[in-house]
C-alpha positions, 0 to 999 in steps of 0.5 A: 611555311607552305602557302595554300593553293589559290582558288580561282574565281570560277571555283569561288563563284560556283561555291558561292552559288552552291551555298546560296542555293543551299541556304535558300532551300533551307529557308524555303523548307522552314517556311513550308513547315511553319505554314503547314497544317500537318507540320511537314510542308505546306505544299504537301497539305493539298496532296494529302487532302486530295488523296483523302477526298479521292479515298472518300469519294471512291469508297462511298459505295463500298462503305454504304454496302458495308453499312447495309450488310451490318444493318441486315445482320443486326435485324436478327437481334434488333427490330428492323426499324431501328437498324434502318434508322441507324443505317440511314443516319450513317449513310446520310453522314457519309453522304455529307462527307462525300459531298465535302470531298467532291466540293474540295476536288472541284475547288481552285487549288490556287485558293486552297486554305489548309486550315479551313479545309481541315476543320471542314473535313474534321467536322464532317468526320465527327458527324459520321463518327457520331452516326456510327456510335448510335450502335450503342443504342441497340442494347436498349431495344435488343430482343436477346441479351447476346448482342455484345459480340455482334456490336463488337464485330460491327464497331471493329469493322467501322474502325478499320474501314474509317481508319483506312479511308482517312489515313492521309488526314490523322485528325479525321481518323480520330473523329470518325472512329473514336465516338463509336469506340467509346460508346460501344465500349462503355455500353459493354462495360455497363452490361457487365460480365467478363465477356463484355469487359473483355470485348470492351477492352479489345475494342479500345485496343483495336481503336489504338491499333488502327489509329496507329496503323493510319499514322504509319500509312500517313507517314509512308504517304508523306515519305512518298511525297517527299521523294517525289518532290525531291525527284521533281526538284532534281529534274528541274535542276537538271533541266535548268543545267541542260539549258545553261549548258546548251546556252554556254555551248551556243555562245562558245560556238559563236565565239569560236566562229567569230575568232576563226573569222577574225583570224582569217580576216587579219591573216589576209590583211597581214600577208599583203604588207608582210610579203612586201617586207620580205621582198624588199628585205631580199633586195637589201640582202642581195644588194641588187641596187648596189653595195651597202656603205655599212656592212651591218645593213646587210646583216640587218636585212637578213634578220628582217627577211628571216623574221618576216618569213617566220611571221608569214609561216605563222600567219599561214598556219593561223589561216589554215587552222581558222579555215579548218575550224570554220569548215571552209578548208576545201580539199582539191582532191586528185590522184597523188603519189605519197612517195613523191610528196615525201621525197620532195619534202625530204629534199626541202628539209635536207639542208636544215637537217645537214646544218644540225648534223642530223642524218635524214633517212628515207625508206619506201615500201615496195609497189605503193599505189597512188592516193586520192587526196589533196597534194598541198594538204598532204605536203603540209602534213609531211613538212610539219612532221619533218620540221618538228622532228628536225627542230627537236632532234639534237646535234648529230641525231637521226630522223627516219622518214618511212612511207609504206602500207598500213596494216589495214591496207591503207598507206602511212607516212612515219617520222621517227627521231631519237630526240629527248621525247615528250613526257606522257602528261604533255602529249595532250597539250602538244596535240592541242592548238597553241600547246607547247611542251616543256622542251619547246618552251626551253629551246630557242627555236620556238613555234606557235604550237599549231603544226601538229593540230593542223596535221590532225585536222588535215588527216581528219578531212582525209578520213585518216588517223594521226598517232603520236608515240613518245618516251623520254630519252628514247625519241618520238614517232608520229604516224599519219595513216590514210585509209584503205578507201583512198588507195588507188589500187591497180584495176584489172584491165577492161576486156571489150567483148567482140561482136559475133561478126568479128568472131566469125570473120576471124574464125574464117 
């Protein structure tokens, strides 16, 4: 039976936070719906009523103008006194509604009560609807009997205008349109006749249609507010995540600086006693003060010396890496020869290569000028590359060291071996600090995994490039390339101009 993969603590923590956030959002949405007067979210009620108030205030003058036009047209059939009274009552009711809307706009949002304001607006719209319904009284004082089409047109205009103005508050839509529709339709039915019946039925259908249209507009407004709320919530979450990321990055940078400072301090503290250990072990190994009574002591002194040398190299690498990461690795730049540095490194590593039967080949390009760089750092780059190649190349293998021009006019040093190679999925690990591939973990000659990262960082300080190419069973090639700007190409000789007097004297 296969076991399920273990879930890390970070994954569990993130899953727990996501589940808690989802539950909180669900509870908040349910609470908003329960406390909402519109059945959606309580936070939307204020926005919807604010839109309603804005619509009533902005449409007050156009609505009054429509009432005046309708009253003027109605004077052709109804005495002007009655039309003026009707228009005055409608405008007065409209003024009451506008004053309510203006008062709402000036109120404190923190003290907003959806239920109270809804009841206030519905009452105001009912008064306005009753004022519009006084149209039905025109039939009692009309001079002509063909007033039915005019009343029908006037009530349709009233229904349409009020439905659009109150679209964000559905109860207000019904109160502002239904009284006029019922009274006018009833008046038309009472008058009798096919035409009047038809107009009454159409007026009722118009009421239904415009109420339905207002509901659709209300739904669209709610959807818009929902999307806006989701967008605002997403922006807020992104801002919170960005702040958390910035804080985490700041802590990580501080931890990295503290780590580098600790390594630098400890490396200096460890090198002093370690140098003493290495020096005294050399004295014991060489028997400067006399031969050992027990031969094994000399062997033990050799082990101490090699172990101390290995530990010193590790501390030096740690110190270099910490200095580079802390930005305190200063280059002592001068004119150097990459060929001479590579030749010295080859001589230093030749003894180690011969001990493993490795053929160390050195190839140099023609007419290579000098470089502008740090000799010690460049020497460390070449030594690290050669040391890695010799370390992982099997017995009787071959390592090729090449120094030549690069394709962009710079100079490059290449180290190629015919060792086992590195798997493609381990190259990134090998190039990371303290990273070791599977081959390094199996071999007895292990390192700290700092050689290639230090090479990378030194090449970055020289504005250069480091590349690693490897294939299983075909070997590995590493290339350190210095840019064209650091190559000291030979300059044309400077010809000093002679003054005219010297020219004339030579000519004479």
